[in-house]
FIKOLZA-1660 file (N, C-alpha, C; in steps of 0.1 Angstrom, whole numbers, plus 5000, padded with zeros to 4 digits):
% residues 144
   i   px   py   pz ch aa at
   1 5005 4992 4998  A  X  N
   1 5000 4999 5000  A  X CA
   1 5011 5014 5003  A  X  C
   2 5002 5022 4997  A  X  N
   2 5013 5035 4992  A  X CA
   2 5006 5045 4998  A  X  C
   3 5013 5056 5004  A  X  N
   3 5007 5068 5014  A  X CA
   3 5014 5079 4996  A  X  C
   4 5002 5087 4993  A  X  N
   4 5004 5095 4986  A  X CA
   4 5002 5106 4992  A  X  C
   5 5014 5118 4987  A  X  N
   5 5020 5130 4988  A  X CA
   5 5011 5140 4983  A  X  C
   6 5005 5152 4982  A  X  N
   6 5001 5162 4974  A  X CA
   6 5006 5172 4974  A  X  C
   7 5023 5169 4964  A  X  N
   7 5029 5182 4962  A  X CA
   7 5026 5193 4960  A  X  C
   8 5033 5207 4966  A  X  N
   8 5028 5222 4963  A  X CA
   8 5025 5221 4948  A  X  C
   9 5014 5228 4946  A  X  N
   9 5012 5229 4931  A  X CA
   9 4995 5236 4935  A  X  C
  10 4987 5236 4923  A  X  N
  10 4974 5247 4923  A  X CA
  10 4964 5242 4927  A  X  C
  11 4960 5245 4942  A  X  N
  11 4955 5238 4955  A  X CA
  11 4939 5235 4947  A  X  C
  12 4939 5245 4934  A  X  N
  12 4923 5248 4930  A  X CA
  12 4918 5236 4925  A  X  C
  13 4928 5224 4917  A  X  N
  13 4926 5213 4914  A  X CA
  13 4929 5203 4923  A  X  C
  14 4930 5204 4935  A  X  N
  14 4930 5193 4945  A  X CA
  14 4919 5185 4944  A  X  C
  15 4908 5185 4945  A  X  N
  15 4897 5176 4941  A  X CA
  15 4892 5173 4933  A  X  C
  16 4905 5175 4919  A  X  N
  16 4904 5165 4906  A  X CA
  16 4912 5150 4909  A  X  C
  17 4921 5155 4918  A  X  N
  17 4935 5142 4920  A  X CA
  17 4925 5134 4926  A  X  C
  18 4923 5142 4944  A  X  N
  18 4913 5130 4951  A  X CA
  18 4902 5124 4945  A  X  C
  19 4895 5127 4933  A  X  N
  19 4890 5122 4933  A  X CA
  19 4891 5106 4919  A  X  C
  20 4904 5112 4916  A  X  N
  20 4912 5096 4909  A  X CA
  20 4913 5091 4917  A  X  C
  21 4921 5095 4926  A  X  N
  21 4928 5083 4940  A  X CA
  21 4918 5073 4946  A  X  C
  22 4904 5081 4944  A  X  N
  22 4895 5073 4953  A  X CA
  22 4891 5056 4949  A  X  C
  23 4892 5054 4936  A  X  N
  23 4892 5044 4937  A  X CA
  23 4909 5032 4934  A  X  C
  24 4919 5037 4937  A  X  N
  24 4924 5030 4939  A  X CA
  24 4928 5030 4958  A  X  C
  25 4921 5036 4962  A  X  N
  25 4916 5035 4978  A  X CA
  25 4912 5026 4980  A  X  C
  26 4901 5024 4973  A  X  N
  26 4890 5013 4976  A  X CA
  26 4897 5000 4975  A  X  C
  27 4904 5001 4958  A  X  N
  27 4910 4987 4956  A  X CA
  27 4923 4981 4965  A  X  C
  28 4927 4990 4974  A  X  N
  28 4939 4991 4986  A  X CA
  28 4952 4989 4980  A  X  C
  29 4951 5003 4969  A  X  N
  29 4965 5003 4969  A  X CA
  29 4968 5016 4972  A  X  C
  30 4959 5023 4975  A  X  N
  30 4967 5039 4987  A  X CA
  30 4960 5039 4998  A  X  C
  31 4968 5039 5006  A  X  N
  31 4967 5034 5020  A  X CA
  31 4962 5049 5031  A  X  C
  32 4967 5061 5027  A  X  N
  32 4965 5075 5032  A  X CA
  32 4972 5086 5018  A  X  C
  33 4969 5093 5020  A  X  N
  33 4969 5110 5013  A  X CA
  33 4972 5118 5022  A  X  C
  34 4979 5127 5020  A  X  N
  34 4984 5136 5028  A  X CA
  34 4989 5147 5020  A  X  C
  35 4981 5158 5024  A  X  N
  35 4984 5173 5014  A  X CA
  35 4995 5179 5015  A  X  C
  36 5006 5189 5010  A  X  N
  36 5016 5192 5011  A  X CA
  36 5014 5207 5002  A  X  C
  37 5002 5208 4997  A  X  N
  37 4998 5218 4988  A  X CA
  37 4993 5231 4998  A  X  C
  38 5000 5242 4993  A  X  N
  38 4993 5255 4997  A  X CA
  38 4982 5261 4995  A  X  C
  39 4974 5266 4997  A  X  N
  39 4963 5268 4990  A  X CA
  39 4949 5278 5001  A  X  C
  40 4938 5283 5002  A  X  N
  40 4931 5286 5008  A  X CA
  40 4925 5274 5023  A  X  C
  41 4934 5282 5035  A  X  N
  41 4931 5270 5043  A  X CA
  41 4911 5266 5046  A  X  C
  42 4902 5273 5039  A  X  N
  42 4892 5269 5048  A  X CA
  42 4889 5257 5034  A  X  C
  43 4891 5261 5019  A  X  N
  43 4891 5249 5003  A  X CA
  43 4898 5237 5008  A  X  C
  44 4913 5235 5016  A  X  N
  44 4923 5226 5016  A  X CA
  44 4912 5220 5035  A  X  C
  45 4906 5227 5041  A  X  N
  45 4903 5217 5050  A  X CA
  45 4886 5213 5046  A  X  C
  46 4881 5217 5040  A  X  N
  46 4867 5212 5033  A  X CA
  46 4876 5198 5026  A  X  C
  47 4881 5199 5017  A  X  N
  47 4885 5187 5007  A  X CA
  47 4890 5182 5021  A  X  C
  48 4901 5180 5029  A  X  N
  48 4900 5167 5039  A  X CA
  48 4887 5165 5044  A  X  C
  49 4880 5168 5052  A  X  N
  49 4868 5165 5057  A  X CA
  49 4861 5156 5050  A  X  C
  50 4857 5157 5033  A  X  N
  50 4852 5151 5026  A  X CA
  50 4859 5138 5022  A  X  C
  51 4877 5138 5022  A  X  N
  51 4878 5131 5015  A  X CA
  51 4889 5119 5026  A  X  C
  52 4888 5126 5038  A  X  N
  52 4898 5119 5046  A  X CA
  52 4910 5117 5046  A  X  C
  53 4917 5128 5039  A  X  N
  53 4933 5132 5033  A  X CA
  53 4933 5138 5046  A  X  C
  54 4946 5142 5049  A  X  N
  54 4953 5149 5058  A  X CA
  54 4964 5158 5057  A  X  C
  55 4965 5171 5060  A  X  N
  55 4967 5185 5056  A  X CA
  55 4987 5183 5063  A  X  C
  56 4995 5185 5056  A  X  N
  56 5009 5181 5063  A  X CA
  56 5013 5199 5057  A  X  C
  57 5023 5201 5066  A  X  N
  57 5029 5215 5066  A  X CA
  57 5035 5218 5055  A  X  C
  58 5044 5207 5052  A  X  N
  58 5053 5206 5036  A  X CA
  58 5058 5198 5030  A  X  C
  59 5058 5196 5025  A  X  N
  59 5067 5181 5018  A  X CA
  59 5075 5169 5025  A  X  C
  60 5089 5181 5035  A  X  N
  60 5096 5170 5043  A  X CA
  60 5083 5164 5054  A  X  C
  61 5077 5172 5061  A  X  N
  61 5070 5167 5072  A  X CA
  61 5059 5156 5067  A  X  C
  62 5058 5162 5055  A  X  N
  62 5047 5150 5046  A  X CA
  62 5052 5132 5048  A  X  C
  63 5068 5134 5041  A  X  N
  63 5072 5122 5039  A  X CA
  63 5075 5118 5055  A  X  C
  64 5082 5123 5068  A  X  N
  64 5082 5119 5079  A  X CA
  64 5067 5115 5086  A  X  C
  65 5055 5117 5080  A  X  N
  65 5047 5116 5087  A  X CA
  65 5037 5099 5081  A  X  C
  66 5044 5097 5068  A  X  N
  66 5038 5088 5057  A  X CA
  66 5039 5076 5065  A  X  C
  67 5025 5063 5064  A  X  N
  67 5026 5054 5072  A  X CA
  67 5037 5042 5062  A  X  C
  68 5037 5048 5046  A  X  N
  68 5040 5037 5039  A  X CA
  68 5054 5039 5038  A  X  C
  69 5058 5027 5036  A  X  N
  69 5068 5025 5028  A  X CA
  69 5077 5030 5013  A  X  C
  70 5067 5030 5005  A  X  N
  70 5061 5039 4987  A  X CA
  70 5058 5049 4995  A  X  C
  71 5062 5063 4984  A  X  N
  71 5053 5072 4986  A  X CA
  71 5049 5072 4972  A  X  C
  72 5041 5080 4967  A  X  N
  72 5032 5084 4957  A  X CA
  72 5036 5098 4961  A  X  C
  73 5044 5105 4952  A  X  N
  73 5041 5121 4948  A  X CA
  73 5036 5125 4938  A  X  C
  74 5030 5135 4939  A  X  N
  74 5021 5139 4927  A  X CA
  74 5019 5154 4932  A  X  C
  75 5014 5161 4921  A  X  N
  75 5010 5172 4920  A  X CA
  75 4995 5177 4920  A  X  C
  76 4988 5190 4927  A  X  N
  76 4972 5187 4926  A  X CA
  76 4969 5182 4910  A  X  C
  77 4978 5190 4902  A  X  N
  77 4974 5189 4891  A  X CA
  77 4980 5174 4880  A  X  C
  78 4978 5165 4883  A  X  N
  78 4985 5152 4879  A  X CA
  78 4971 5148 4877  A  X  C
  79 4967 5144 4865  A  X  N
  79 4956 5133 4861  A  X CA
  79 4963 5121 4855  A  X  C
  80 4966 5109 4860  A  X  N
  80 4966 5095 4855  A  X CA
  80 4965 5092 4846  A  X  C
  81 4968 5082 4836  A  X  N
  81 4965 5081 4824  A  X CA
  81 4949 5069 4831  A  X  C
  82 4941 5065 4820  A  X  N
  82 4934 5055 4823  A  X CA
  82 4942 5043 4823  A  X  C
  83 4938 5036 4836  A  X  N
  83 4941 5022 4839  A  X CA
  83 4958 5021 4849  A  X  C
  84 4959 5032 4850  A  X  N
  84 4968 5038 4862  A  X CA
  84 4974 5028 4874  A  X  C
  85 4960 5026 4880  A  X  N
  85 4962 5020 4892  A  X CA
  85 4966 5007 4891  A  X  C
  86 4959 4999 4877  A  X  N
  86 4961 4983 4876  A  X CA
  86 4979 4980 4867  A  X  C
  87 4987 4993 4862  A  X  N
  87 4998 4993 4856  A  X CA
  87 5007 4992 4871  A  X  C
  88 5003 5004 4879  A  X  N
  88 5013 5004 4889  A  X CA
  88 5009 4991 4902  A  X  C
  89 5000 4986 4902  A  X  N
  89 4994 4977 4911  A  X CA
  89 5006 4962 4906  A  X  C
  90 5008 4962 4892  A  X  N
  90 5014 4951 4884  A  X CA
  90 5034 4956 4883  A  X  C
  91 5030 4965 4887  A  X  N
  91 5046 4974 4885  A  X CA
  91 5051 4967 4904  A  X  C
  92 5041 4969 4911  A  X  N
  92 5048 4965 4928  A  X CA
  92 5045 4948 4929  A  X  C
  93 5034 4940 4921  A  X  N
  93 5037 4930 4924  A  X CA
  93 5048 4919 4915  A  X  C
  94 5057 4930 4908  A  X  N
  94 5067 4921 4900  A  X CA
  94 5079 4929 4909  A  X  C
  95 5075 4932 4921  A  X  N
  95 5091 4940 4922  A  X CA
  95 5094 4952 4922  A  X  C
  96 5092 4956 4914  A  X  N
  96 5092 4973 4914  A  X CA
  96 5092 4979 4921  A  X  C
  97 5102 4994 4917  A  X  N
  97 5102 5004 4932  A  X CA
  97 5100 5015 4928  A  X  C
  98 5109 5023 4921  A  X  N
  98 5109 5034 4921  A  X CA
  98 5103 5037 4904  A  X  C
  99 5092 5048 4904  A  X  N
  99 5088 5045 4892  A  X CA
  99 5084 5063 4889  A  X  C
 100 5084 5067 4874  A  X  N
 100 5076 5075 4869  A  X CA
 100 5062 5073 4865  A  X  C
 101 5055 5079 4867  A  X  N
 101 5039 5078 4861  A  X CA
 101 5035 5096 4852  A  X  C
 102 5034 5090 4843  A  X  N
 102 5033 5102 4830  A  X CA
 102 5017 5106 4830  A  X  C
 103 5011 5120 4838  A  X  N
 103 5000 5123 4836  A  X CA
 103 4996 5125 4826  A  X  C
 104 4981 5127 4824  A  X  N
 104 4975 5137 4812  A  X CA
 104 4978 5150 4810  A  X  C
 105 4976 5158 4799  A  X  N
 105 4980 5169 4800  A  X CA
 105 4990 5176 4789  A  X  C
 106 4997 5171 4789  A  X  N
 106 5008 5173 4781  A  X CA
 106 5006 5180 4768  A  X  C
 107 5016 5185 4761  A  X  N
 107 5012 5189 4749  A  X CA
 107 5024 5186 4737  A  X  C
 108 5024 5191 4726  A  X  N
 108 5032 5183 4720  A  X CA
 108 5050 5185 4718  A  X  C
 109 5053 5194 4725  A  X  N
 109 5067 5195 4728  A  X CA
 109 5072 5192 4748  A  X  C
 110 5055 5191 4753  A  X  N
 110 5061 5194 4768  A  X CA
 110 5051 5181 4773  A  X  C
 111 5059 5174 4779  A  X  N
 111 5050 5162 4788  A  X CA
 111 5043 5171 4801  A  X  C
 112 5032 5162 4799  A  X  N
 112 5022 5164 4813  A  X CA
 112 5027 5164 4831  A  X  C
 113 5019 5169 4838  A  X  N
 113 5024 5161 4848  A  X CA
 113 5027 5153 4856  A  X  C
 114 5034 5150 4860  A  X  N
 114 5041 5136 4864  A  X CA
 114 5040 5132 4881  A  X  C
 115 5038 5119 4884  A  X  N
 115 5041 5118 4898  A  X CA
 115 5050 5101 4899  A  X  C
 116 5059 5107 4912  A  X  N
 116 5066 5097 4911  A  X CA
 116 5068 5091 4928  A  X  C
 117 5071 5079 4921  A  X  N
 117 5070 5063 4929  A  X CA
 117 5083 5066 4935  A  X  C
 118 5087 5062 4950  A  X  N
 118 5103 5065 4954  A  X CA
 118 5095 5063 4973  A  X  C
 119 5109 5052 4974  A  X  N
 119 5112 5049 4986  A  X CA
 119 5110 5064 4994  A  X  C
 120 5104 5060 5009  A  X  N
 120 5105 5069 5019  A  X CA
 120 5117 5072 5026  A  X  C
 121 5125 5061 5022  A  X  N
 121 5138 5063 5029  A  X CA
 121 5145 5070 5020  A  X  C
 122 5144 5074 5007  A  X  N
 122 5154 5077 4997  A  X CA
 122 5150 5092 4998  A  X  C
 123 5135 5093 5000  A  X  N
 123 5130 5107 4999  A  X CA
 123 5131 5115 5014  A  X  C
 124 5138 5109 5024  A  X  N
 124 5140 5115 5039  A  X CA
 124 5149 5128 5036  A  X  C
 125 5148 5140 5043  A  X  N
 125 5150 5150 5039  A  X CA
 125 5153 5158 5025  A  X  C
 126 5148 5155 5020  A  X  N
 126 5143 5165 5004  A  X CA
 126 5131 5173 5005  A  X  C
 127 5130 5187 5004  A  X  N
 127 5128 5197 5006  A  X CA
 127 5118 5200 4997  A  X  C
 128 5121 5193 4980  A  X  N
 128 5115 5195 4972  A  X CA
 128 5115 5185 4963  A  X  C
 129 5104 5184 4954  A  X  N
 129 5100 5175 4945  A  X CA
 129 5112 5175 4937  A  X  C
 130 5118 5185 4930  A  X  N
 130 5126 5180 4924  A  X CA
 130 5140 5175 4926  A  X  C
 131 5142 5180 4937  A  X  N
 131 5153 5166 4943  A  X CA
 131 5150 5151 4949  A  X  C
 132 5134 5152 4950  A  X  N
 132 5135 5137 4946  A  X CA
 132 5132 5129 4935  A  X  C
 133 5133 5139 4919  A  X  N
 133 5127 5132 4906  A  X CA
 133 5151 5132 4905  A  X  C
 134 5155 5143 4913  A  X  N
 134 5171 5134 4913  A  X CA
 134 5174 5122 4918  A  X  C
 135 5169 5123 4929  A  X  N
 135 5172 5107 4936  A  X CA
 135 5166 5093 4927  A  X  C
 136 5154 5102 4919  A  X  N
 136 5151 5088 4912  A  X CA
 136 5158 5084 4897  A  X  C
 137 5163 5093 4893  A  X  N
 137 5178 5098 4878  A  X CA
 137 5166 5087 4866  A  X  C
 138 5176 5082 4864  A  X  N
 138 5173 5071 4848  A  X CA
 138 5170 5057 4856  A  X  C
 139 5169 5053 4871  A  X  N
 139 5171 5041 4873  A  X CA
 139 5155 5042 4873  A  X  C
 140 5146 5050 4876  A  X  N
 140 5131 5048 4878  A  X CA
 140 5122 5045 4860  A  X  C
 141 5112 5036 4861  A  X  N
 141 5107 5033 4851  A  X CA
 141 5098 5039 4851  A  X  C
 142 5098 5042 4836  A  X  N
 142 5077 5051 4826  A  X CA
 142 5065 5039 4829  A  X  C
 143 5060 5047 4838  A  X  N
 143 5045 5040 4837  A  X CA
 143 5036 5050 4834  A  X  C
 144 5030 5046 4819  A  X  N
 144 5023 5056 4812  A  X CA
 144 5008 5052 4821  A  X  C
% end
Protein backbone atom coordinates (compact mmCIF):
# COMPACT_ATOMS: atom_id res chain seq x y z
CA UNK A 1 0.00 0.00 0.00
CA UNK A 2 1.11 3.51 -0.80
CA UNK A 3 1.05 6.84 0.89
CA UNK A 4 0.16 9.54 -1.61
CA UNK A 5 1.68 12.94 -0.94
CA UNK A 6 0.16 15.82 -2.82
CA UNK A 7 3.07 18.16 -3.47
CA UNK A 8 2.82 21.94 -3.79
CA UNK A 9 0.89 23.12 -6.82
CA UNK A 10 -2.47 24.50 -7.90
CA UNK A 11 -4.72 23.75 -4.91
CA UNK A 12 -7.78 24.60 -7.01
CA UNK A 13 -7.16 21.35 -8.93
CA UNK A 14 -6.79 19.23 -5.80
CA UNK A 15 -10.34 17.84 -5.78
CA UNK A 16 -9.84 16.31 -9.23
CA UNK A 17 -6.73 14.43 -8.13
CA UNK A 18 -8.39 13.17 -4.96
CA UNK A 19 -11.36 11.91 -6.98
CA UNK A 20 -8.99 9.86 -9.14
CA UNK A 21 -7.28 8.44 -6.05
CA UNK A 22 -10.57 7.24 -4.55
CA UNK A 23 -10.73 4.17 -6.78
CA UNK A 24 -7.16 3.23 -5.91
CA UNK A 25 -7.97 3.58 -2.21
CA UNK A 26 -11.02 1.34 -2.53
CA UNK A 27 -8.88 -1.25 -4.34
CA UNK A 28 -6.35 -1.18 -1.49
CA UNK A 29 -3.51 0.46 -3.41
CA UNK A 30 -3.61 3.79 -1.54
CA UNK A 31 -3.34 3.69 2.25
CA UNK A 32 -3.39 7.40 3.05
CA UNK A 33 -3.23 10.81 1.40
CA UNK A 34 -1.21 13.68 2.85
CA UNK A 35 -1.67 17.14 1.34
CA UNK A 36 1.43 19.33 1.40
CA UNK A 37 0.23 21.96 -1.05
CA UNK A 38 -0.62 25.48 -0.01
CA UNK A 39 -3.93 27.15 -0.68
CA UNK A 40 -6.94 28.68 1.00
CA UNK A 41 -7.16 27.04 4.41
CA UNK A 42 -10.96 26.73 4.22
CA UNK A 43 -10.72 24.94 0.85
CA UNK A 44 -8.03 22.53 2.06
CA UNK A 45 -9.90 21.74 5.28
CA UNK A 46 -13.14 21.13 3.38
CA UNK A 47 -11.38 18.79 0.95
CA UNK A 48 -9.81 16.90 3.85
CA UNK A 49 -13.16 16.59 5.63
CA UNK A 50 -14.77 15.17 2.49
CA UNK A 51 -11.99 12.77 1.50
CA UNK A 52 -10.24 11.70 4.70
CA UNK A 53 -6.95 13.19 3.52
CA UNK A 54 -4.72 14.96 6.05
CA UNK A 55 -2.89 18.26 5.83
CA UNK A 56 0.89 18.44 6.21
CA UNK A 57 2.83 21.64 6.74
CA UNK A 58 5.23 20.95 3.87
CA UNK A 59 6.81 18.17 1.82
CA UNK A 60 9.41 17.09 4.43
CA UNK A 61 6.79 16.83 7.17
CA UNK A 62 4.51 14.80 4.89
CA UNK A 63 7.38 12.42 4.11
CA UNK A 64 8.13 12.10 7.82
CA UNK A 65 4.49 11.34 8.68
CA UNK A 66 3.95 8.79 5.92
CA UNK A 67 2.87 5.36 7.17
CA UNK A 68 3.93 3.46 4.05
CA UNK A 69 7.42 2.63 2.90
CA UNK A 70 6.52 3.59 -0.67
CA UNK A 71 5.38 7.10 -1.51
CA UNK A 72 3.58 8.41 -4.57
CA UNK A 73 4.33 12.12 -4.77
CA UNK A 74 2.03 13.96 -7.16
CA UNK A 75 1.12 17.58 -7.82
CA UNK A 76 -2.57 18.54 -7.59
CA UNK A 77 -2.58 18.95 -11.39
CA UNK A 78 -1.64 15.28 -11.96
CA UNK A 79 -4.26 13.27 -13.82
CA UNK A 80 -3.15 9.69 -14.49
CA UNK A 81 -3.92 7.84 -17.67
CA UNK A 82 -6.71 5.28 -17.77
CA UNK A 83 -5.71 2.01 -16.13
CA UNK A 84 -2.93 3.61 -14.09
CA UNK A 85 -3.82 1.82 -10.85
CA UNK A 86 -3.65 -1.60 -12.53
CA UNK A 87 -0.30 -0.83 -14.16
CA UNK A 88 1.09 0.47 -10.88
CA UNK A 89 -0.20 -2.59 -8.99
CA UNK A 90 1.40 -4.88 -11.58
CA UNK A 91 4.67 -2.95 -11.28
CA UNK A 92 4.66 -3.40 -7.50
CA UNK A 93 3.70 -7.10 -7.67
CA UNK A 94 6.64 -7.68 -10.03
CA UNK A 95 8.96 -6.24 -7.38
CA UNK A 96 9.25 -2.83 -8.99
CA UNK A 97 10.09 0.12 -6.80
CA UNK A 98 10.95 3.53 -8.20
CA UNK A 99 8.85 4.77 -11.10
CA UNK A 100 7.62 7.89 -12.82
CA UNK A 101 3.95 7.97 -13.73
CA UNK A 102 3.27 10.15 -16.71
CA UNK A 103 0.01 12.07 -16.50
CA UNK A 104 -2.44 13.54 -18.95
CA UNK A 105 -2.35 17.14 -20.05
CA UNK A 106 0.87 17.28 -22.00
CA UNK A 107 1.26 19.15 -25.22
CA UNK A 108 3.16 18.48 -28.40
CA UNK A 109 6.61 19.23 -26.98
CA UNK A 110 5.81 19.19 -23.29
CA UNK A 111 4.84 16.38 -20.96
CA UNK A 112 1.94 16.58 -18.59
CA UNK A 113 2.46 16.57 -14.84
CA UNK A 114 4.07 13.43 -13.46
CA UNK A 115 3.93 11.55 -10.18
CA UNK A 116 6.97 9.97 -8.55
CA UNK A 117 6.99 6.57 -6.87
CA UNK A 118 9.86 6.59 -4.39
CA UNK A 119 10.88 4.85 -1.19
CA UNK A 120 10.39 6.81 2.01
CA UNK A 121 14.05 6.34 2.96
CA UNK A 122 15.18 7.78 -0.39
CA UNK A 123 12.82 10.73 0.01
CA UNK A 124 13.87 11.58 3.56
CA UNK A 125 15.46 15.00 4.00
CA UNK A 126 14.39 16.22 0.55
CA UNK A 127 12.60 19.53 0.63
CA UNK A 128 11.35 19.82 -2.94
CA UNK A 129 10.01 17.62 -5.71
CA UNK A 130 12.94 18.41 -8.02
CA UNK A 131 15.29 16.85 -5.46
CA UNK A 132 13.11 13.73 -5.34
CA UNK A 133 13.21 13.52 -9.13
CA UNK A 134 17.01 13.72 -9.07
CA UNK A 135 17.14 10.85 -6.56
CA UNK A 136 15.19 8.69 -8.99
CA UNK A 137 17.38 9.61 -11.95
CA UNK A 138 17.45 7.21 -14.86
CA UNK A 139 16.77 4.12 -12.75
CA UNK A 140 13.08 4.89 -12.47
CA UNK A 141 10.77 2.99 -14.77
CA UNK A 142 8.26 5.08 -16.70
CA UNK A 143 4.64 4.02 -16.36
CA UNK A 144 1.98 5.48 -18.62
